[in-house]
C-alpha positions as CSV (number, residue, x, y, z in Angstrom):
1,M,-3.3,0.7,-20.3
2,S,-0.1,2.4,-19.1
3,E,0.3,3.7,-15.6
4,I,0.5,7.3,-17.0
5,N,-2.8,6.8,-18.8
6,R,-4.3,5.0,-15.8
7,R,-4.2,8.1,-13.7
8,S,-6.0,10.0,-16.5
9,F,-8.5,7.2,-16.8
10,L,-9.3,7.3,-13.1
11,K,-9.6,11.1,-13.0
12,S,-12.1,11.0,-15.9
13,T,-14.6,9.2,-13.6
14,A,-14.1,11.7,-10.7
15,L,-16.9,14.1,-11.6
16,K,-19.4,11.3,-11.9
17,T,-18.3,9.9,-8.6
18,T,-18.4,13.2,-6.9
19,A,-22.0,13.8,-8.1
20,L,-23.0,10.4,-6.8
21,A,-21.3,10.9,-3.5
22,A,-23.1,14.3,-3.0
23,T,-26.5,12.6,-3.1
24,A,-25.5,9.5,-1.1
25,P,-27.0,9.3,2.4
26,A,-24.7,9.5,5.4
27,I,-24.0,6.2,7.0
28,M,-23.8,5.3,10.7
29,T,-20.5,4.3,12.1
30,S,-19.7,2.1,15.1
31,K,-18.6,3.4,18.5
32,R,-15.0,2.7,17.4
33,S,-15.2,5.6,14.9
34,L,-13.7,8.9,16.0
35,A,-14.8,12.4,15.3
36,Q,-13.5,14.2,12.2
37,D,-10.7,16.3,13.6
38,V,-8.9,18.7,11.3
39,I,-5.2,17.9,10.8
40,G,-2.5,19.5,8.7
41,S,-1.9,23.2,8.0
42,G,-1.9,25.9,5.3
43,D,-3.2,24.5,2.0
44,Y,-3.1,21.0,3.3
45,K,-5.8,20.6,5.9
46,F,-7.9,17.4,6.1
47,H,-10.7,16.1,8.2
48,C,-9.4,12.9,9.8
49,Q,-11.9,10.1,10.4
50,H,-10.4,7.0,12.0
51,M,-12.1,3.6,11.6
52,F,-13.8,4.9,8.5
53,P,-15.1,1.8,6.8
54,Q,-17.2,-0.6,8.9
55,L,-17.3,-4.4,8.5
56,P,-20.4,-6.5,8.8
57,D,-20.6,-8.3,12.1
58,R,-19.7,-11.7,10.5
59,Y,-16.2,-10.3,9.7
60,R,-13.4,-9.1,11.9
61,W,-10.5,-6.7,11.2
62,Q,-7.1,-8.2,11.6
63,T,-3.8,-6.5,10.9
64,T,-4.5,-4.0,8.1
65,H,-1.8,-3.7,5.4
66,N,-2.7,-1.9,2.1
67,V,-5.4,0.1,0.4
68,A,-6.3,0.8,-3.3
69,I,-8.9,2.6,-5.3
70,D,-10.8,1.4,-8.4
71,P,-12.2,3.6,-11.2
72,D,-15.6,3.9,-9.4
73,N,-13.8,5.4,-6.4
74,N,-14.4,2.2,-4.3
75,L,-11.9,1.4,-1.6
76,Y,-10.1,-2.0,-1.4
77,V,-8.5,-3.0,1.9
78,I,-6.3,-6.1,2.5
79,H,-5.3,-7.4,5.9
80,E,-2.7,-10.0,6.7
81,G,-5.3,-12.3,8.1
82,K,-4.8,-15.4,10.2
83,K,-3.8,-18.6,8.5
84,N,-5.8,-20.5,11.2
85,L,-9.0,-18.8,9.8
86,P,-8.9,-20.0,6.2
87,E,-12.6,-19.3,5.6
88,H,-12.3,-15.6,6.5
89,P,-11.7,-13.2,3.6
90,S,-8.5,-11.1,3.5
91,I,-9.8,-8.4,1.1
92,F,-12.8,-6.1,1.7
93,V,-14.4,-3.5,-0.7
94,F,-16.3,-0.4,0.4
95,D,-17.8,2.6,-1.4
96,S,-16.6,6.1,-0.9
97,Q,-19.0,6.6,2.0
98,G,-17.5,3.6,3.8
99,K,-20.4,1.2,3.1
100,F,-19.4,-2.5,2.8
101,I,-19.8,-4.0,-0.7
102,R,-18.1,-7.4,-0.8
103,A,-15.3,-9.5,0.5
104,F,-13.0,-12.3,-0.9
105,G,-9.4,-13.4,-0.9
106,E,-9.5,-16.3,1.5
107,Q,-6.5,-17.8,-0.2
108,F,-4.3,-15.0,1.1
109,Q,-5.2,-15.5,4.8
110,G,-2.0,-15.3,6.9
111,G,0.0,-13.5,4.2
112,G,-2.1,-10.7,2.7
113,H,0.1,-7.6,2.0
114,G,0.3,-5.6,-1.2
115,L,-2.7,-4.4,-3.1
116,E,-3.1,-2.4,-6.3
117,V,-5.8,-1.7,-8.9
118,H,-4.5,-1.5,-12.5
119,V,-6.5,-0.7,-15.5
120,E,-5.7,-2.7,-18.7
121,N,-7.4,-1.9,-22.0
122,G,-10.2,-0.3,-20.1
123,T,-10.7,-3.2,-17.6
124,P,-9.5,-2.8,-14.0
125,F,-7.8,-5.7,-12.3
126,L,-6.6,-6.3,-8.7
127,Y,-3.0,-7.3,-8.0
128,V,-2.1,-8.9,-4.7
129,A,1.3,-9.6,-3.1
130,A,1.3,-12.1,-0.3
131,Y,4.1,-13.1,2.0
132,Q,4.6,-15.4,5.1
133,Q,3.5,-18.9,4.1
134,V,1.6,-17.8,1.0
135,K,4.6,-16.4,-0.9
136,S,2.9,-15.5,-4.2
137,I,1.7,-12.7,-6.5
138,A,-1.7,-12.8,-8.1
139,K,-3.9,-11.0,-10.6
140,L,-7.7,-11.0,-9.8
141,S,-10.9,-9.5,-11.2
142,L,-12.4,-6.9,-9.0
143,D,-14.9,-9.6,-7.9
144,G,-12.1,-11.8,-6.7
145,E,-11.8,-14.3,-9.6
146,T,-8.2,-15.4,-10.1
147,V,-6.7,-14.6,-13.5
148,W,-3.3,-16.1,-12.5
149,Q,-1.2,-16.7,-9.4
150,N,2.6,-17.1,-9.5
151,Y,5.2,-18.1,-6.9
152,A,8.9,-17.4,-6.5
153,P,10.7,-16.6,-9.8
154,M,13.2,-19.5,-9.6
155,Q,14.8,-18.6,-12.9
156,S,16.2,-15.5,-11.3
157,G,18.7,-17.7,-9.3
158,Y,18.1,-15.9,-6.0
159,Y,15.9,-18.5,-4.2
160,A,16.3,-21.6,-2.2
161,E,15.3,-25.0,-3.7
162,G,11.6,-25.6,-3.4
163,E,10.7,-22.0,-2.6
164,A,8.1,-21.9,-5.5
165,S,6.9,-25.5,-5.4
166,N,6.7,-25.9,-1.6
167,P,6.4,-22.4,0.0
168,R,6.7,-22.4,3.8
169,Q,6.9,-19.7,6.4
170,I,10.7,-19.4,6.4
171,W,12.4,-16.0,6.2
172,G,15.7,-15.1,4.6
173,R,17.4,-13.4,1.7
174,D,16.9,-16.6,-0.4
175,R,13.2,-16.5,0.3
176,F,10.3,-14.9,-1.7
177,M,8.3,-12.4,0.4
178,P,6.7,-10.0,-2.1
179,T,5.3,-6.7,-0.7
180,N,4.1,-4.3,-3.5
181,F,3.8,-3.5,-7.2
182,A,4.5,-0.8,-9.7
183,F,3.2,-0.7,-13.3
184,L,5.3,0.5,-16.2
185,P,4.1,2.4,-19.4
186,D,5.0,-0.5,-21.7
187,G,2.7,-2.9,-19.9
188,D,5.3,-4.6,-17.7
189,F,5.1,-4.5,-14.0
190,L,7.6,-4.6,-11.1
191,V,7.4,-6.5,-7.8
192,A,9.3,-5.6,-4.7
193,D,10.5,-8.6,-2.8
194,G,10.6,-6.4,0.3
195,Y,10.8,-9.0,3.0
196,G,12.7,-11.6,1.1
197,S,15.6,-11.2,-1.4
198,Y,15.4,-7.4,-1.5
199,F,15.4,-7.6,-5.3
200,I,13.0,-5.8,-7.6
201,H,11.6,-8.2,-10.2
202,R,10.3,-7.2,-13.6
203,Y,7.4,-9.2,-15.2
204,D,5.6,-8.9,-18.5
205,A,1.8,-8.2,-18.6
206,D,1.1,-12.0,-18.4
207,G,3.1,-12.4,-15.2
208,N,6.2,-13.9,-16.7
209,W,9.5,-13.0,-15.0
210,L,11.9,-11.0,-17.1
211,S,14.7,-9.6,-15.0
212,S,15.8,-8.2,-11.6
213,F,17.8,-5.4,-10.1
214,G,18.8,-4.2,-6.6
215,G,19.4,-6.7,-3.9
216,P,20.7,-6.2,-0.3
217,G,23.2,-3.4,0.3
218,D,23.9,0.0,1.7
219,G,21.9,2.1,-0.8
220,K,22.4,3.8,-4.1
221,G,20.8,1.0,-6.0
222,T,20.7,-1.6,-3.3
223,F,18.3,-1.9,-0.4
224,N,17.6,-2.7,3.2
225,L,13.9,-3.8,2.9
226,P,12.5,-2.3,-0.3
227,H,8.9,-2.3,0.9
228,G,7.0,-0.1,-1.5
229,L,7.4,1.2,-5.1
230,W,5.6,3.5,-7.5
231,L,5.8,4.9,-11.0
232,D,6.0,8.6,-10.5
233,A,4.5,10.0,-13.7
234,R,4.0,13.6,-12.5
235,N,6.5,14.5,-15.3
236,E,5.0,12.5,-18.1
237,A,7.9,13.2,-20.4
238,S,10.3,11.6,-17.9
239,P,8.6,9.2,-15.4
240,E,10.7,7.7,-12.6
241,L,10.5,4.7,-10.4
242,V,10.4,5.5,-6.6
243,I,11.2,2.8,-4.1
244,A,10.6,3.1,-0.4
245,D,13.8,1.6,1.1
246,R,12.2,1.2,4.5
247,A,15.0,0.2,6.9
248,H,17.3,2.8,5.3
249,N,14.6,5.5,6.0
250,T,15.0,6.7,2.4
251,L,13.3,6.9,-0.9
252,Q,15.5,5.8,-3.9
253,I,14.8,7.2,-7.3
254,F,15.5,5.2,-10.5
255,D,14.9,5.4,-14.2
256,L,12.5,2.9,-15.7
257,D,15.3,0.5,-16.5
258,G,16.4,0.3,-12.9
259,G,19.2,2.8,-13.2
260,Y,19.9,4.6,-9.9
261,K,19.4,8.4,-9.9
262,K,19.3,9.7,-6.3
263,T,18.3,9.2,-2.7
264,V,15.9,11.2,-0.6
265,D,16.3,10.9,3.1
266,G,14.5,12.2,6.3
267,F,11.8,9.6,6.7
268,G,10.7,7.2,9.5
269,L,10.5,3.8,7.9
270,P,8.8,4.9,4.6
271,A,6.4,2.1,3.6
272,N,4.9,3.0,0.2
273,I,4.2,5.8,-2.3
274,D,1.3,7.3,-4.3
275,T,0.9,10.4,-6.4
276,F,-2.0,12.8,-7.3
277,E,-1.5,15.8,-9.5
278,D,1.7,17.5,-8.2
279,L,1.8,15.7,-4.9
280,M,3.6,12.6,-3.7
281,L,2.2,10.7,-0.6
282,V,4.6,8.7,1.6
283,P,3.1,6.8,4.6
284,E,5.8,6.3,7.3
285,L,5.6,3.3,9.6
286,V,6.9,5.5,12.4
287,A,3.7,7.4,12.9
288,R,3.1,10.0,10.2
289,L,2.2,10.8,6.6
290,S,4.3,13.1,4.4
291,L,3.4,15.0,1.3
292,L,6.3,15.8,-1.2
293,D,6.4,18.2,-4.1
294,R,7.8,17.4,-7.6
295,N,11.4,17.8,-6.4
296,H,10.8,15.4,-3.5
297,N,10.8,18.2,-0.9
298,T,8.5,17.5,2.1
299,I,5.8,20.2,2.1
300,A,3.4,18.8,4.8
301,T,3.2,16.1,7.4
302,F,0.1,14.7,9.1
303,G,-0.7,12.8,12.3
304,D,2.8,12.9,13.5
305,D,3.2,10.9,16.7
306,Q,6.8,9.8,16.2
307,A,8.2,10.8,19.6
308,R,5.6,8.9,21.5
309,I,5.8,5.8,19.4
310,L,9.6,5.6,19.5
311,K,9.5,6.2,23.3
312,D,7.1,3.3,23.6
313,K,9.4,1.0,21.7
314,E,12.4,2.0,23.7
315,E,10.8,1.7,27.1
316,N,8.9,-1.5,26.4
317,G,11.2,-3.3,24.0
318,G,8.6,-3.3,21.3
319,H,5.5,-1.5,19.9
320,T,2.9,-2.0,22.6
321,I,0.7,0.9,21.5
322,R,-0.2,-0.9,18.3
323,A,-2.0,-3.6,20.3
324,D,-3.9,-1.2,22.7
325,E,-6.7,1.0,21.1
326,N,-7.0,2.9,24.4
327,K,-3.6,4.5,23.6
328,W,-4.5,5.6,20.1
329,Q,-5.0,9.4,19.9
330,P,-7.4,11.3,17.6
331,G,-5.7,12.9,14.6
332,K,-2.5,10.9,15.3
333,F,-1.2,7.8,13.5
334,V,0.4,4.8,15.1
335,H,1.9,2.8,12.2
336,P,0.9,3.9,8.6
337,H,1.7,0.9,6.5
338,D,0.1,2.2,3.2
339,A,-1.8,5.2,2.0
340,C,-3.4,6.2,-1.3
341,F,-5.3,9.1,-2.9
342,D,-8.8,8.6,-4.1
343,L,-10.1,10.2,-7.3
344,R,-10.8,13.5,-5.6
345,G,-7.5,13.8,-3.8
346,D,-8.8,12.6,-0.4
347,I,-6.5,10.0,1.3
348,Y,-7.0,6.6,2.8
349,V,-4.5,5.2,5.4
350,A,-4.1,1.6,6.5
351,E,-2.1,1.0,9.7
352,W,-0.1,-1.9,10.9
353,V,-2.0,-2.3,14.2
354,A,-3.2,-5.5,15.8
355,T,-7.0,-4.9,15.4
356,G,-6.7,-3.1,12.1
357,R,-7.4,0.6,11.4
358,V,-8.3,2.4,8.1
359,S,-8.6,6.2,8.3
360,K,-10.0,8.7,5.7
361,L,-8.5,12.2,5.3
362,T,-11.0,14.5,3.5
363,R,-9.9,17.9,2.3
364,A,-11.1,20.5,4.7
């Protein structure tokens, strides 16, 4: 199923999901949960509930990275995980009320990063991008069964000898450190090598490498850490590829063949992209979320705490707030690493913080 049809497919289940949610009992949350403060303004006000999903006692949050939604409006969360805890899962699944469903993905511990649900011929699959010592992309069933797992595309000519056959925790432009996915209407998909070569790789539906574009550079088709990417199908007649060029603080817009179109600036380390109806959602690692219209104009921001986070980095030589929950403020974000819409237009946010945090923004 194409990405354009995927959104329609997901929306078709929304009424059923809403009806089920309306009858679901409220769940208890731990003492780490914060009250639902209203953030935003005008037409874009949301109740903000930090620490929304709760893990069973046998598991522990580690650094949270990405979130995704399946056709039943269930939430999938991946954390980086610790490679010295190989029996601990890196992927957790919750219902729309935050109730734990299942966990899997031990093979990504120490490198869990990108996560997307993609519907193919009516069947949803989970795609995982893993970096650090794992250095692979994988396609899974929603229960965690591996369909395929691939390593560095050596045929591209961009990677050091042994990068696929003997992946190790070595960084560099000749290393494979995949971060996120985008899915094209013809069934192909794209992978951003956001921490490695800075190239965008194109694969067929079976995970076979086809081509690449981008690479390191100063912009306008080249990148400085292309962290996230998304097929923007809000205009179905002319879909575009949007890439979060994080260290340039910009979004770059491309046609579906990788042809550069324009740059949108004004962000604080944009990390990824999602769309819902007319809206584009951009999580920014420097402490806020932004909503954009069809012309890529920012129409709302949420949880902005940029001044305090940047001051902390300047005064302490690093991000100390991310490791100290006592410094986190209600309704404010520390480091949004990913965010996505659910089927009703509510928003989940995963933050790059030491003990993990996933927040839910529900339309007020």
